N, C-alpha and C positions, 0 to 999 in steps of 0.2 A: 410413498409414505402414506400411512393410513390417516383418516380424519382424526383419530385419537391422538396420533403423534403430532399432527399440526396443532391441535387444540392444546396439547401439553406444552408445546413450544410457545404458543401464544400466552398461556398462563405464566410461563417462565418470564416472558417479556414483561407482562403486567407486574409480576412480582419484582423484577429488577427496577422497574420504574417507581413502584410504590416504595420500595426500600430506599432507593436513591432520594426520593422526595423527603421521606422521613429523616434520612441521614443529613441531607444538605440543607433542607428548608425548615428544620425543626417541626416537621409535621404539618406545616401550613401549605396546603395544596389548594391553589386557586383553580376552581373548575374552568374558568375562562382561559387559563394557560395550559390546561392538560393536553389539549390536542396538539399544540405547538411543541410541548415537551416530548410527546410521543413521536412526532415527526422528526425532531432532532435526534432522538434515540435511534429511530429506524434508519435514518441516513448515516449516522455515525457508526452504527454496528452492522450496517448493510443487512437488515432484517428482510427476508423475502416477503413479498406481498401476501402470499397465502398464510403467513404467520402474523404479519403486522396488522391485518384488518381486524381479526378477532381480539388480538392483544390491545389494540387501540380502543376498540369498543369497551373492553373490560376496564382499562385504565380511566378513560373519560367518564364512563358510567359510575365507577367507584368514586371518582373525584366529585361528581355532582351529587352523590348521596352519602358521602362519608359520615356525616353526623348520624344519620339513620342506621347505617351499617354498624358503626361503632356502638351505638345504643343497643342494637340487637345482640352483638357479641357480649357487651357488658352484662346485659340482663340474663344471659345464659352462662355466665361465669361467676360462680358463687364465691370464689376465693381470690380472684385476681382482678385488678382494675386494668383497663386497656393500657393506661399509661405505664404500667409496670410489666406488660408483656413484652417478650422479645420481638424485635422488629420483623423478623422473618415469620414467626408464628402469627403475628397480628396481620401482616400483609397477606399471607396465605388464607387466613380466615376471611379477610375482607373480600377476596376474590370469590371464595365459596359462597358467602352470604349473598353477594351480588348475583351470582349465577342462580342460586336457589330461589331467591325472593324477588329479584328485580329484572332479571334478564327476560326478554321476550323472544322466543318462548323460553320458559324456565328450564334449567338443567335439573334433571331428577336429583333429589337430595343424595341418594346413594352414590351417584356418579360424582357429584360435586365434592362430597366428603372424601371419597376414595382418592380423587385427584389431589385434594388439599393435603391429605395425609402423606401421599407420595412426595409431593413438593416439600412438605415439612421435613420428612425424613432425609430428602436429598440436600436441602439447603439449611436446615435448622440444626438444633442440638439433638442429642440422643433421646431426650424426652419429648421432643417436638411432636412426633407422630401421635403419641397417646394423648398429649395435651390438646392438640387441635381436634382430634377425633372426639374427645369427651365433650368439648364445648359445642362443636358443630352437630354432634348427634343429639344433644339436648335441644339445640335450636331447631333441628329438623323435625322433632316431635311436635312442635308448634305449627309447622307448615302443613303437615298431612291433614 
């Protein structure tokens, strides 16, 4: 399997963890518990090591910078508050923002946005791809 395929599966893992956290814990994600949550998820779903490493890095990283990530999303969304966004859309955007702005080395915005749009189309609503693309494209303009 290609590196892109592994990364996609890792992003799917992070998406599932973020969604699960929002759904079960009312969005209260304690960064100190993120690593343990990821390990339990990996064990329960038997996630392969080559997928789980990057997926865990994403999830733990996002958990530790959630407020900053959500602020970046909010400031680039003129008509929607993050609290009103769909959980899938918001989770996908959190992954992309973390990859573009905080990951070392950073993922190029075009790659992060394309991956986010694909995940949004796969797991979100019919409008998710365009919605996610619009906000992330606006956000990426401030990164370049």
